[in-house]
MIFI-634084 format. One record per residue: residue in one letter; z, x negated, y negated of N, C-alpha, C, O in turn. Coordinates in steps of 0.1 Angstrom, whole numbers, plus 5000, padded with zeros to 4 digits. Each point is the difference from the previous one (the first is absolute). Example, Ala and Ser with C-alpha at 12.3 -4.5 7.8 and 13.67 -1.06 7.14 Angstrom:
BEGIN
A:5078:4868:5057:5000:5009:4988:5000:4991:4988:5007:4990:5000
S:4986:5014:4989:5000:4991:4989:5008:5008:4989:5001:4995:4989
//
This chain:
BEGIN
M:9751:1430:0634:5004:5007:4988:4991:5011:4996:5004:5011:4996
R:4983:4986:5006:4990:5010:4996:5001:5012:5010:4999:5011:4995
N:5003:4986:5018:5001:5011:5009:5013:5009:4997:5000:5012:5003
R:5010:4981:4992:5013:5007:4997:4998:5010:4989:5005:5011:5000
I:4987:4984:4989:4998:5009:4989:4991:5012:5004:5003:5011:4995
V:4987:4986:5013:4991:5011:5004:5008:5010:5008:4998:5012:4999
S:5011:4983:5010:5008:5009:5009:5009:5009:4991:5003:5011:5004
L:5003:4983:4985:5009:5008:4992:4992:5011:4992:5005:5011:4999
S:4983:4986:4997:4992:5010:4993:4995:5011:5009:4998:5011:4996
I:4999:4985:5017:4996:5010:5009:5011:5009:5004:4998:5012:5004
G:5014:4983:4996:5012:5008:5004:5002:5013:4992:5006:5009:5005
S:4989:4991:4983:5001:5012:4991:4990:5010:5003:5000:5011:4994
L:4990:4986:5014:4989:5010:5003:5005:5010:5011:5010:4998:5006
P:4982:5013:4996:5003:5010:5010:4999:4993:5014:4994:4989:5001
L:5011:5018:5009:5000:4995:5014:4986:4997:5005:4997:4990:5006
H:4993:5020:4993:4987:4998:5005:4992:4989:4993:4992:4993:5007
Q:5011:5004:4980:4994:4989:4994:5006:4987:5004:4993:4990:5001
R:5020:5010:5001:5006:4987:5005:4995:4996:5013:4998:4988:5003
R:5000:5022:5006:4994:4996:5014:4986:4994:4998:4996:4992:5008
F:4996:5014:4983:4986:4995:4998:5000:4986:4995:4992:4992:5005
F:5016:5005:4985:5000:4987:4994:5007:4989:5008:4998:4988:4998
S:5011:5016:5012:5007:4991:5008:4991:4992:5009:5003:4989:5004
H:4985:5016:4999:4991:4993:5009:4993:4988:4993:4995:4991:5007
F:5006:5008:4980:4993:4990:4992:5009:4989:4996:4996:4990:4993
I:5017:5011:5010:5010:4990:4996:5002:4990:5012:5002:5004:5011
S:4996:4983:4986:5002:4990:5011:5014:4995:5000:5007:5000:4990
D:4998:4996:5022:5013:4995:5002:5001:4986:4996:5011:4995:4998
D:4978:4998:5001:5000:4986:4996:5002:4999:4985:4994:5007:4992
L:5015:4983:5004:5003:4999:4986:4988:4994:4993:4998:5003:4988
Y:4995:4988:5019:4988:4994:4993:4988:5004:5008:4998:4996:5011
D:4994:5012:4983:4988:5006:5007:4987:4997:4991:4996:5008:4993
P:4999:4979:5008:4988:4997:4992:4988:5007:5005:4999:5004:5012
P:4991:4998:4979:4988:5006:5005:4992:4992:5010:5002:4987:5000
F:4990:5019:5008:4993:4993:5011:4988:4992:4993:4993:5005:4992
S:5006:4983:5012:4989:4991:4996:4993:4994:5011:5006:4995:5010
H:4981:5006:4990:4991:4995:5011:4999:4985:5000:4996:4994:4990
L:5007:5000:5021:4998:4986:5001:4986:4997:5006:4998:5004:5011
P:4994:4988:4983:4987:4997:5006:5001:4990:5012:5008:4991:5000
K:4984:5012:5010:5000:4992:5012:4994:4986:4997:4990:4999:4993
P:5015:4991:5013:4994:4986:4997:4987:4999:5007:4997:5005:5011
H:4994:4989:4982:4986:4999:5005:4999:4989:5010:5004:4988:4997
K:4991:5015:5015:4999:4990:5011:4986:4993:4999:4990:5007:4999
V:5010:4980:5000:4988:4993:5000:4995:4997:5014:5008:4994:5008
K:4980:5010:4996:4995:4998:5013:4995:4985:5001:4993:4995:4992
K:5012:4999:5019:4996:4987:5003:4987:4999:5008:4999:5008:5009
R:4993:4984:4986:4987:4998:5007:5001:4990:5011:5005:4989:4998
K:4991:5015:5014:5000:4991:5012:4989:4989:4998:4989:5003:4997
K:5015:4985:5006:4991:4989:4999:4998:4993:5014:5009:5000:5008
N:4980:4995:4994:4997:4992:5012:5007:4986:4998:5001:4995:4989
S:5003:5000:5023:5007:4987:5000:4990:4989:4997:5004:4988:4997
E:4983:5014:5005:4990:4989:4999:4997:4997:4985:5002:4989:4996
N:4992:5021:4997:4995:4997:4987:5007:5008:4989:4997:4999:4988
G:5013:5009:5015:5008:5008:4990:4993:5012:4995:5005:5006:4991
A:4983:4997:5014:4993:5012:4996:5006:5013:5006:5006:4999:5010
P:4993:5012:4983:5005:5013:5005:4993:5003:5013:4988:4999:5002
K:5020:5007:5008:4995:5004:5013:4992:5013:4999:5006:5010:4996
I:4982:4990:5009:4992:5012:4999:4996:5003:5014:4994:4992:5007
T:5009:5021:4998:4996:5004:5013:4985:5004:5000:4996:5009:4993
E:4996:4985:5015:4986:5002:5000:4997:5012:5009:5006:5002:5011
A:4985:5007:4985:4996:5011:5008:4991:4995:5012:4993:4991:4998
P:5008:5016:5013:4991:4996:5011:4985:5001:4997:4996:5009:4993
K:4997:4981:5011:4985:5000:4997:4993:5011:5009:5002:5000:5012
V:4991:5008:4981:4992:5010:5007:4985:4998:4997:4997:4995:4989
P:4994:5008:5020:5002:5005:5013:5005:4990:5010:4998:4988:4998
F:5010:5017:5012:5005:4991:5010:4989:4995:5009:4991:5008:5003
Q:5009:4979:5000:4990:4994:5009:5007:4996:5013:5008:4990:4999
S:4989:5016:5012:5007:4997:5013:4989:4994:5009:4989:5004:5001
N:5015:4985:5006:4992:4994:5009:5002:5004:5015:4995:4994:5009
L:5011:5018:4993:5001:5005:5013:4987:5004:5005:4992:5007:4993
P:5005:4990:5020:4986:5002:5005:4997:5013:5006:4990:5002:5007
F:5018:5009:4990:4998:5013:5006:4999:5010:4989:5005:4998:4989
D:4989:5014:5015:4999:5011:4990:5014:5006:4998:5007:5002:5010
F:4996:5002:4978:5013:5006:4997:4999:5015:5003:4991:5007:4995
R:5019:4998:5013:5001:5014:5003:5014:5004:4998:5009:4992:5000
Y:4993:5022:5000:5014:5004:4999:5007:4998:5013:5011:4995:5000
S:4982:5008:5011:5006:4998:5014:4990:4992:5008:4988:5004:5001
Y:5016:4985:5005:4991:4992:5008:5001:5005:5015:4990:4999:5007
S:5021:5006:4998:5001:5003:5014:4996:5015:5003:4997:5003:5011
E:5004:5005:4979:4997:5015:5002:4986:5004:4996:4997:5012:5001
T:4995:4979:4994:4986:5003:4997:4991:4990:5007:5004:4989:5002
H:4984:5016:5000:4990:4992:5006:4988:4998:4991:4995:5011:4995
P:5000:4977:5003:4989:4998:4990:4987:5007:5005:4991:5003:4992
S:5007:4999:5021:4988:5006:5005:4998:5015:4998:4989:5005:5000
V:5022:5002:4997:5000:5014:4998:4998:5003:4985:5009:4996:4992
E:4980:5009:5004:4997:5003:4986:5004:5014:4997:4998:5010:5007
P:5009:4992:4981:5003:5014:4996:4988:5007:4995:4990:4995:4996
I:5011:5019:5005:4989:5008:4995:5002:5005:4986:4990:5004:4994
S:5022:4994:5000:5003:5004:4987:5013:4994:4995:5007:4994:5008
F:4996:5007:4979:5012:4994:4994:5007:5012:4993:4994:5009:4994
R:5020:4990:5006:5008:5009:4993:5002:4996:4985:5004:5008:4992
E:4993:4980:5005:5000:4995:4986:4989:4990:4998:4994:4995:5010
S:5002:5004:4978:4988:4991:4997:5003:4986:5004:5011:4995:4997
P:4980:4998:5009:5002:4986:5004:5001:4990:4988:5004:4989:5002
K:4993:5016:4986:5001:4991:4988:5015:4998:4996:5003:4991:4993
F:5006:5017:5012:5014:4998:4997:5006:4991:5011:5003:5004:5011
S:4999:4984:4985:5005:4990:5010:5015:5000:5000:5007:5001:4989
P:5000:4999:5023:5014:5001:5001:5007:4987:4995:5012:4999:4998
F:4980:4990:5000:5005:4988:4994:5002:5000:4985:5005:4991:4994
G:4990:5020:5000:5000:5001:4985:4987:4996:4994:4993:4992:5006
P:5005:5013:4982:4987:4997:4993:5000:4985:4996:5008:4996:4992
G:4981:4997:5012:4998:4986:4996:5010:4990:5005:5001:4989:4995
R:5007:5015:5016:5010:4990:5005:4996:4993:5012:5007:4991:5005
L:4981:5011:5000:4995:4994:5012:4986:4996:4999:4992:5007:4994
D:5004:4981:5011:4986:4995:4998:4991:5006:5011:4989:4994:5003
R:5016:5016:5004:4992:5006:5011:4997:5015:4996:5007:5006:4992
T:4982:4999:5014:4996:5014:4997:5006:5010:5010:4998:4997:5012
W:5009:5013:4984:5005:5010:5009:4990:5010:5004:4993:5006:4991
T:5005:4996:5022:4989:5009:5005:5005:5014:5004:4992:5008:5005
G:5021:4994:4993:5006:5013:5004:5008:4998:5013:5009:5008:5003
V:4988:4982:5005:5007:4997:5012:5005:4986:5000:5012:4998:5005
S:4981:4993:4990:5004:4986:5000:4995:4992:4988:4992:5005:4993
A:5013:4983:5006:4995:4991:4989:4994:4988:5007:5008:4990:5003
P:4979:5009:5001:4995:4989:5008:4999:4987:4992:5000:5000:4988
V:5000:4989:5020:5000:4987:4994:4986:4998:4994:4990:5006:5004
R:5009:4985:4986:4988:4998:4992:4991:4990:5008:4988:5002:5000
T:5018:4988:5005:4992:4989:5007:5005:4999:5015:5011:5003:5003
E:4980:4992:5005:5003:4998:5014:5010:4989:5002:4997:4989:4995
P:5015:5013:5010:5010:4989:5001:4996:4989:5011:4992:5003:5009
D:5013:4986:4989:4998:4989:5010:5011:5002:5011:5011:4995:4999
W:4985:5011:5012:5009:5004:5011:5006:4987:5006:5012:5000:5005
K:4980:4990:4997:5005:4988:5006:5011:4993:4992:5010:4996:5005
R:4988:5003:4982:5010:4994:4991:5013:5009:5000:5011:4995:5000
M:4987:5018:5000:5012:5009:5000:5008:4999:5013:5012:5000:5000
E:4981:4998:5011:5007:4999:5013:5008:4986:5000:5011:5000:5005
E:4982:4990:4990:5007:4987:4999:5013:5001:4991:5010:4994:5004
E:4989:5013:4985:5011:5001:4991:5011:5008:5007:5012:4997:4998
R:4985:5013:5009:5010:5008:5007:5007:4992:5011:5012:5001:5001
N:4980:4991:5007:5007:4992:5010:5009:4989:4994:5010:4996:5005
R:4986:4999:4983:5008:4990:4993:5013:5006:4996:5011:4993:5001
V:4989:5019:4993:5013:5007:4996:5009:5003:5012:5012:4998:4999
L:4982:5007:5012:5008:5003:5012:5006:4988:5006:5011:5000:5005
G:4981:4989:4995:5005:4988:5006:5001:5000:5015:4993:5008:5006
A:5015:4984:5000:5001:4999:5015:5007:5013:5005:5008:5005:4993
P:4988:5000:5018:5006:5012:5006:5015:4998:5002:5005:4989:5003
L:5003:5022:4996:5014:4999:5002:5003:4999:5015:4994:5006:5008
D:5016:4986:4995:5005:5000:5014:5009:5011:5003:5003:5008:4991
E:5002:4994:5021:5008:5011:5004:5013:5000:4993:5005:5011:4997
D:5001:4978:5001:5013:5000:4993:4999:5004:4986:5009:5007:4995
E:4980:4989:4998:4999:5004:4986:4997:5015:4999:5005:5007:4991
V:4986:4998:5018:4998:5014:5000:5012:5008:5003:5003:5010:4993
A:5005:4986:5016:5013:5007:5004:5009:5000:4988:5007:5010:4997
E:4994:4979:4995:5009:4999:4989:4995:5010:4989:5009:5007:4994
L:4978:4993:5003:4995:5009:4990:5002:5015:5004:5004:5008:4992
V:4994:4995:5021:5001:5014:5004:5015:5004:4999:5002:5011:4996
E:5007:4981:5008:5014:5003:4999:5005:5002:4986:5009:5007:4997
R:4984:4986:4993:5004:5001:4986:4995:5012:4994:5007:5006:4991
Y:4981:4999:5012:4993:5010:4993:4998:5013:5007:4995:5010:4994
R:5008:4991:5019:4996:5012:5008:5010:5011:4998:4997:5012:5003
H:5015:4986:4992:5011:5010:4999:4997:5010:4989:4993:4997:4991
S:5013:5015:5011:4997:5011:4990:5006:4998:4987:4996:5006:4990
D:5014:4985:5009:5006:4997:4987:4994:4988:4992:5005:4995:4991
C:4983:5001:5014:4993:4990:4993:4995:5004:4986:4994:5011:4999
V:5008:4981:4991:4996:5004:4986:4985:4997:4998:4994:5006:4991
R:5000:4986:5017:4986:4997:4999:4992:5009:5008:4994:4996:5010
Q:5006:5017:4986:4993:5010:5008:4990:5008:4991:5003:5003:4989
I:4986:5001:5017:4990:5009:4994:4997:5011:5009:4998:4998:5012
N:5002:5014:4983:4998:5012:5008:4985:5004:4999:4994:5001:4989
L:5000:5000:5023:4986:5003:5001:4999:5015:5004:5003:5003:5011
G:4991:5005:4981:4999:5015:5002:4987:5004:5004:4992:4992:5006
K:5005:5021:4991:4987:5006:5005:4988:4994:4993:4989:5001:5004
G:5013:4992:4984:4989:4993:4994:4996:4987:5007:4989:4995:4997
G:5019:5000:5012:4996:4988:5008:5001:4988:4991:5009:4999:4991
V:4983:4991:5012:5000:4987:4992:4993:5003:4987:4988:5000:5000
T:5019:5002:4990:4994:5003:4987:4998:4987:4992:5005:4990:5003
H:4988:5012:4986:4996:4988:4991:5013:4995:4993:5002:4988:5000
N:5006:5020:4995:5012:4995:4992:5010:4995:5010:5009:4992:4995
M:4991:5011:5018:5009:4994:5009:4998:4985:5002:5009:4993:5003
L:4979:5002:4994:4997:4986:5001:5008:4993:4990:5006:4989:5002
D:4995:5016:4986:5008:4994:4989:5015:5000:5004:5007:4990:4997
D:4998:5021:5009:5014:5000:5005:5003:4990:5010:5011:4994:5000
I:4979:5003:5009:5002:4990:5010:5002:4987:4994:5009:4992:5004
H:4982:5004:4987:5001:4987:4993:5013:4999:4992:5005:4989:4999
N:4999:5022:4995:5013:4999:4993:5012:4997:5009:5009:4992:4996
H:4991:5013:5016:5011:4997:5009:4998:4986:5005:5010:4993:5003
W:4978:5002:4999:4998:4987:5005:5004:4989:4990:5001:4988:5004
K:5002:5015:4984:5005:4990:4990:5014:4995:5005:5002:4988:4998
K:5006:5020:5008:5014:4996:5003:5003:5001:5015:5011:4997:5005
A:4979:5007:5003:5002:5002:5014:4988:4996:5008:4989:5001:4995
E:5013:4993:5017:4989:4995:5008:4993:5012:5007:4988:4998:5003
A:5018:5013:4999:4994:5011:5007:5005:5013:4993:5010:5000:4993
V:4982:5010:5010:5004:5014:4994:5000:5010:5012:4991:4999:5008
R:5018:5010:4992:5001:5010:5010:4993:5012:4995:5002:5005:4989
I:4989:5001:5020:4992:5011:4996:5003:5011:5010:4998:4999:5012
K:5007:5013:4983:5003:5011:5008:4989:5011:4999:4998:5005:4988
C:4995:4998:5023:4989:5009:4999:5004:5014:5005:5007:5001:5010
L:4988:5009:4983:5003:5014:5003:4988:5008:4998:4991:4997:4991
G:5007:5014:5016:4990:5010:4997:4987:4997:5008:5000:4994:5010
V:4989:5010:4984:4987:4999:5006:4996:4986:5004:4994:4998:5011
P:5008:4992:4981:4996:4986:5004:5006:4995:5013:4994:4991:5007
T:5017:5015:4998:5006:4995:5012:4992:5004:5013:5003:4995:5011
L:4987:5013:4987:4991:5003:5012:4993:4988:5004:4997:4999:5012
D:5000:4992:4979:4992:4988:5004:5007:4988:4993:4996:4996:4989
M:5014:4999:5017:5007:4988:4994:4992:4988:5000:5002:4991:4992
D:4988:5007:5017:4992:4989:5000:4991:4999:4988:4998:4990:4994
N:4998:5022:5001:4992:5001:4988:5009:4996:4988:4995:4993:4991
V:5017:5011:5008:5009:4996:4990:5002:4985:4999:5000:4994:4990
C:5003:5000:5022:5002:4986:5001:4988:4992:4995:5001:4990:4993
F:4987:5015:5011:4988:4993:4996:4998:4999:4985:4997:4990:4994
H:5005:5022:4999:4998:5000:4986:5011:4993:4992:4997:4994:4990
L:5015:5006:5016:5010:4992:4993:4997:4985:5000:5002:4993:4990
E:4993:5002:5022:4997:4986:5001:4987:4997:4992:4999:4989:4994
D:4992:5020:5006:4987:4997:4994:5000:5001:4985:4993:4992:4993
K:5016:5016:5001:5000:5002:4986:5011:4991:4993:4998:4996:4989
S:5013:5001:5018:5011:4992:4994:4999:4986:5004:5007:4991:4994
Y:4985:5005:5016:4999:4987:5005:5012:4995:5007:5003:4988:5001
G:5006:5021:5003:5012:4997:5007:4998:5001:5016:4988:5000:5004
K:5023:5000:5003:5000:5000:5014:5011:5009:5006:5011:4998:4996
V:4985:5012:5012:5010:5009:5006:5006:4992:5012:4993:4997:5010
I:5020:5001:4989:5007:4992:5010:5009:5009:5009:5005:4995:5010
Y:4996:5018:4986:5009:5009:5008:4995:5014:4998:4997:5004:4989
C:5002:5003:5022:4995:5014:5000:5008:5008:5011:4998:4997:5012
N:5011:5012:4984:5008:5008:5009:4999:5014:4996:5006:5004:4990
I:4986:5004:5017:4998:5014:4997:4994:5002:4986:4988:4998:4999
N:5020:5004:4991:4995:5002:4987:5005:4990:4990:4999:5002:4987
I:5007:4987:5017:5006:4990:4992:4992:4987:5001:4997:4995:5011
L:4999:5000:4978:4992:4988:4999:5007:4989:4992:5007:5004:4990
L:4990:4984:5013:5004:4988:4992:4988:4992:4996:4993:4996:5009
L:5005:5003:4978:4988:4993:4995:5004:4987:4994:5008:4999:4990
Y:4987:4990:5016:5004:4986:4996:4990:4995:4990:4988:5002:5001
R:5017:4991:4989:4992:4995:4989:4992:4987:5003:4990:4998:4994
G:5016:4994:5015:4993:4987:5003:5009:4988:4995:5009:5002:4992
R:4989:4987:5014:5008:4988:4997:4997:4994:4986:5009:4996:4994
N:4979:5004:5002:4996:4994:4988:4997:5010:4989:4993:4998:4990
Y:5014:5014:5010:4998:5010:4990:5006:4996:4987:5012:4995:5000
D:4981:5006:4989:5005:4996:4987:5000:5013:4991:4989:5004:4997
P:5022:5001:4999:5000:5012:4991:4993:4998:4987:4995:5010:4994
K:5004:4978:5001:4994:4997:4987:4984:5001:5001:4994:5003:4990
N:5001:4996:5022:4986:5001:5002:4996:5013:5008:4990:5000:5007
R:5018:5010:4991:4997:5013:5007:4987:5006:4994:4997:4997:4988
P:4996:5011:5020:4987:5005:4994:5003:5011:4989:5011:5006:5000
V:4979:4996:4992:5001:5010:4989:4997:5014:5006:4989:5002:5005
I:5020:5007:4994:4999:5013:5006:5001:5010:4989:5012:5004:4997
P:4978:5001:4997:5001:5011:4989:5005:5013:5006:4995:5004:5011
L:5015:5002:4983:5006:5012:5005:4992:5012:4997:4994:5001:4989
M:5007:5009:5019:4995:5013:4997:5010:5008:4992:5012:5000:5004
L:4984:5006:4985:5009:5007:4992:5003:5014:5004:5011:5005:4997
W:4981:5001:5011:5002:5013:5006:4993:5001:5013:4990:4992:5003
K:5014:5018:5005:4993:5002:5013:4987:5008:4998:5001:5011:4994
P:4988:4984:5010:4987:5008:4998:5000:5012:5009:5005:5000:5011
Y:4988:5010:4984:4998:5012:5008:4991:4996:5012:4990:4993:4999
A:5014:5013:5013:4992:4997:5012:4987:5007:4999:4999:5012:4996
P:4990:4981:5008:4987:5007:4999:4998:5010:5011:5009:5001:5009
I:4980:5007:4991:4997:5010:5009:4991:4995:5011:4989:4994:4997
Y:5016:5007:5016:4992:4994:5011:4994:5012:5008:5004:5011:4998
P:4987:4986:5011:4994:5011:5008:5010:5007:5008:5011:4995:5003
K:4986:5017:5001:5009:5009:5007:5003:4994:5013:4991:4996:5008
L:5022:5005:4996:5005:4993:5012:4997:5009:5012:4995:4995:5011
V:5008:5018:4988:4998:5009:5012:4987:5009:4998:4999:5006:4989
K:4993:4993:5020:4987:5008:5000:5003:5014:5005:5009:5002:5009
N:4982:5007:4987:5001:5014:5006:4997:5000:5014:5006:5007:5008
V:4984:4986:4996:4996:4998:5014:5000:4986:5004:4992:4992:4994
N:5016:5003:5015:5001:4986:5004:4988:4997:5009:4994:5008:5007
E:5002:4979:4992:4989:4995:5008:5003:5001:5015:5011:4995:5004
G:4980:5011:5003:5002:5001:5015:5006:5014:5004:5002:5003:5012
L:5002:5005:4978:5005:5013:5002:4993:5011:4993:4994:4997:4989
T:5006:5015:5016:4995:5011:4993:5011:5006:4991:5011:4996:5000
Y:4985:5014:4992:5010:5006:4991:5011:5007:5007:5011:4999:4997
E:4985:5008:5014:5010:5007:5008:5009:4990:5007:5012:5003:5001
E:4982:4986:5004:5009:4990:5007:5010:4994:4990:5011:4997:5003
T:4984:5000:4985:5008:4994:4990:5012:5010:4996:5011:4996:4999
K:4986:5017:5000:5010:5009:4997:5010:5002:5011:5012:5001:4997
E:4983:4998:5015:5009:5001:5012:5010:4988:5001:5011:5001:5003
M:4983:4987:4994:5008:4988:5000:5011:5001:4989:5012:4995:5003
R:4985:5010:4986:5010:5001:4989:5011:5010:5004:5012:4997:4998
N:4985:5014:5008:5010:5009:5005:5009:4995:5011:5012:5002:5000
I:4982:4990:5009:5008:4994:5010:5009:4990:4995:5012:4999:5004
G:4984:4993:4986:5009:4991:4994:5011:5006:4992:5012:4995:5001
L:4986:5016:4992:5010:5006:4992:5011:5007:5009:5011:5001:4996
N:4984:5004:5015:5010:5007:5010:5007:4990:5009:5008:5005:5008
S:4988:4983:4993:5006:4990:5009:5013:4994:4994:5002:5001:4987
D:5006:4993:5021:5012:4993:4995:4996:4987:4993:4991:4993:5004
P:5016:5004:4985:4997:4987:4993:5004:4988:5009:5010:5000:5006
L:4981:4990:4993:5003:4988:5007:5011:4992:4993:5009:4994:5007
M:4991:5005:4980:5010:4993:4992:5002:5008:4987:4992:5008:4996
K:5020:4990:4999:5004:5005:4987:5001:4988:4990:5009:4992:5002
L:4982:5008:4988:5001:4989:4991:5007:5004:4987:4999:5011:4996
T:5010:4980:4999:5008:5002:4988:4993:4994:4988:4992:4991:5001
R:5012:5013:4987:4995:4994:4988:5005:4986:4998:5012:4997:5002
N:4979:4994:4995:5003:4986:4998:5007:4994:5013:5010:4992:4998
G:4986:5012:5013:5006:4995:5013:4993:4987:5004:4992:4994:4993
V:5011:5003:5020:4994:4988:5006:4992:5005:5012:5005:5006:5009
Y:4982:4991:4990:4990:5006:5009:4994:4989:5009:4988:5001:5004
V:5019:4989:5000:4994:4989:5007:4996:5003:5014:4991:4994:5006
N:5015:5016:5000:4997:5004:5014:4991:5012:5001:4998:5005:5012
V:4997:5000:4977:4992:5013:5001:4987:4997:5007:4996:5009:5008
V:4997:4980:4989:4987:4997:5006:5001:4999:5015:4992:5006:5008
E:5018:4987:4998:5002:4999:5014:5003:5013:5007:4995:5003:5011
R:5013:5005:4982:5004:5013:5006:4987:5009:5001:4999:5007:5010
L:4993:4992:4980:4988:5009:5000:4990:4995:5011:4994:5008:5007
R:5005:4979:4995:4991:4995:5010:5004:5004:5014:4992:5003:5009
E:5021:4997:4993:5006:5004:5013:4998:5015:5002:4997:5005:5011
A:5004:5003:4978:4999:5014:5001:4986:5005:5003:4997:5009:5007
F:4993:4983:4987:4986:5004:5002:4995:4997:5014:4989:5004:5003
K:5019:4989:5005:4996:4998:5014:5001:5013:5008:4994:5001:5010
T:5015:5008:4986:5002:5013:5007:4996:5012:4992:4999:5011:5005
Q:5000:4988:4981:4997:5011:4992:4988:4998:4991:4996:4988:4997
E:4998:5023:5000:4988:4999:4991:5004:5002:4985:4994:4994:4991
V:5016:5014:5007:5004:5003:4986:5015:4998:4999:5007:5003:5008
V:4997:4990:4981:5014:4997:4997:5003:5004:4986:4992:4999:4991
R:5020:5006:5008:5005:5005:4986:5012:4991:4996:5009:4996:5008
L:4990:4999:4979:5011:4993:4994:5007:5009:4989:4993:5005:4992
D:5020:4996:5009:5007:5008:4991:5004:4991:4988:5009:4991:5002
C:4985:5011:4986:5003:4992:4988:5006:5008:4989:4997:4999:4989
T:5013:5010:5015:5007:5008:4990:5007:4991:4990:5007:4991:5004
H:4992:5013:4984:5006:4993:4988:4994:4986:4998:5005:4992:4991
V:4984:5004:5016:4994:4988:4997:4991:5000:4988:5000:4991:4992
G:4993:5021:5006:4992:5001:4988:4985:5001:5004:4996:4993:5010
T:4996:5015:4983:4986:5001:5004:4992:4987:4998:4992:4997:5009
S:5011:4996:4981:4993:4988:4997:5003:4989:5011:4990:4994:5005
D:5022:5005:4999:5004:4990:5010:4994:5005:5014:4997:4991:5008
C:5002:5022:4994:4995:5005:5013:4985:4995:5002:4996:4996:5010
K:4997:5005:4979:4986:4996:5001:4998:4985:5001:4991:4995:5007
K:5018:4997:4987:5000:4986:5001:5003:4996:5015:4994:4991:5005
I:5016:5016:5001:5003:4997:5014:4988:5004:5009:4997:4992:5009
G:4997:5019:4988:4988:5004:5008:4989:4990:4999:4993:4997:5010
V:5004:4997:4979:4990:4990:4998:5003:4987:5008:4991:4995:5007
K:5021:5001:4992:5004:4988:5007:5000:5002:5016:4995:4991:5007
L:5009:5020:4997:5000:5003:5015:4986:5002:5005:4997:4996:5011
R:4994:5009:4981:4986:5001:5004:4994:4986:5003:4992:5000:5010
D:5012:4990:4983:4994:4987:5003:5008:4992:5009:4995:4991:5007
L:5018:5011:4994:5009:4992:5009:5000:5005:5014:5001:4991:5009
V:4999:5022:4994:5002:5005:5013:4989:4996:5010:5002:4994:5010
P:4985:5010:4987:4994:5009:4990:5001:5015:5005:5001:5002:5012
C:4998:5007:4978:5000:5014:5003:4993:5007:4988:4995:4994:4991
V:5004:5020:5010:4993:5008:4991:5010:5010:4994:5004:5009:5007
P:4999:4990:4980:5008:5011:4994:4992:5012:4998:4989:5000:4994
I:5016:5011:5011:4992:5013:5000:5007:5010:4991:4994:5011:4997
L:5019:4987:4999:5006:5010:4991:5013:4994:4994:5007:4993:5006
F:4994:5010:4981:5012:4998:4992:5005:5013:4994:4993:5006:4992
K:5018:4999:5013:5005:5013:4996:5015:5001:5000:5006:4997:5010
D:5000:5007:4979:5014:5002:4999:5008:4987:5005:5009:5001:5007
E:4985:4987:4988:5006:4987:5004:5001:4998:5015:5009:4994:5005
Q:4981:5011:5002:4998:4998:5014:4986:4993:5002:4990:5004:4994
I:5010:4985:5014:4988:4993:5002:4995:5002:5015:5008:4998:5009
I:4980:5007:4992:4994:5003:5013:4990:4989:5003:4990:4999:4992
L:5012:4994:5019:4991:4989:5003:4993:5002:5013:5006:5005:5010
W:4981:4993:4991:4992:5001:5012:4996:4986:5004:4996:4992:4992
K:5005:5005:5022:4997:4987:5004:4985:4997:4999:4996:4988:5001
G:4995:5022:4998:4986:4997:4999:4993:4998:5014:5007:5000:5010
K:4980:5000:4989:4993:4998:5013:4996:4985:5001:4991:4995:4994
L:5017:4998:5015:4997:4986:5002:4990:4998:5011:5001:5007:5010
N:4991:4984:4988:4990:4997:5011:5006:4993:5011:5006:4989:4999
E:4994:5016:5013:5006:4994:5011:4992:4988:5005:5006:4991:5006
E:4981:5009:4991:4992:4988:5004:4998:4991:4988:4993:5005:4991
H:5012:4983:5010:4998:4991:4989:4986:4993:5001:4994:5000:5011
P:5001:4995:4978:4987:4994:5000:4999:4988:5009:4990:4997:5006
S:5022:4996:4995:5000:4988:5009:4998:5003:5015:4996:4992:5008
D:5008:5021:4995:4999:5004:5014:4986:5004:5004:4997:5000:5012
S:4994:5003:4979:4987:5004:5003:4991:4988:5004:4989:5003:5006
H:5015:4985:4990:4991:4988:5004:5004:4996:5014:5012:4998:5003
V:4978:5000:5005:5002:4995:5014:4995:4986:5001:4989:4997:4997
S:5020:4994:5008:4996:4986:5001:4991:4998:5012:5002:5006:5011
K:4988:4987:4986:4990:4997:5011:5000:4986:5004:4992:4996:5009
//
């Protein structure tokens, strides 16, 4: 009724005014004003424990963490050697990667050493108890068939960092629901797979039951109990790598400056022995170099797109594994010299009488 009266009064107005007022007339006969309805207040229910009825409170982890692991904590165990001391640091050693006040050990810039000398005999007995009796051939074959395939969900990727500290926690997390974990290795650590296997067994207390090229299976042991796993405090960030002594000398030992310069030019102008790819598998590089040094003095490795940092890491490992002498790193090319080996060994100089 109200809308009808308004429409009649508007009808007597001019055309432009009727168009203006027509936008404000509703088609609904009953158009009450808008009223805001308050939302019902929801009462939060407090969770109670089933034992004493008290509210459940999540306790914060106790800091600092106290770990009974008998080795020094490092960022990488397989790619660093304790005997090599750095000459400087890129960041102050007082900044611990474990976080301020979260670890009961002191960070030295390279590692967090143990406070007391561990009882190695007791630790070895505990490790043998967890491993239990050795697996027979049928049990090993069953585990290998279950975990060796590429679609295995219990897999950890091991990259150029090698066996890192936080990887130990990942291994124990997989061991909660699986007897073994598949580890796929790529990059610089594949030059020395024996070193990778050693540190995996030494730091995780497991057993490598399968090794094929760059694929490993790490077994947890017969008597492994996830509830009694060791305390592994995590690193919150990757620490800056310290500065080590220069790898390539201007003049190598046993050569003059002119001879060193000539060796470098010969290596740069020669054909590459191998072409290494980024994050590739380098398990056969050491054997190929040993065979090449039987007929050549200088060998070149083409490491295009590998990266300058990885090139130097490869040179350090080959220096100790082959052994050989790196004489040049240039444009992602590695020039290696076999060195002057003594043809006469000390044992040959003694004459039995």
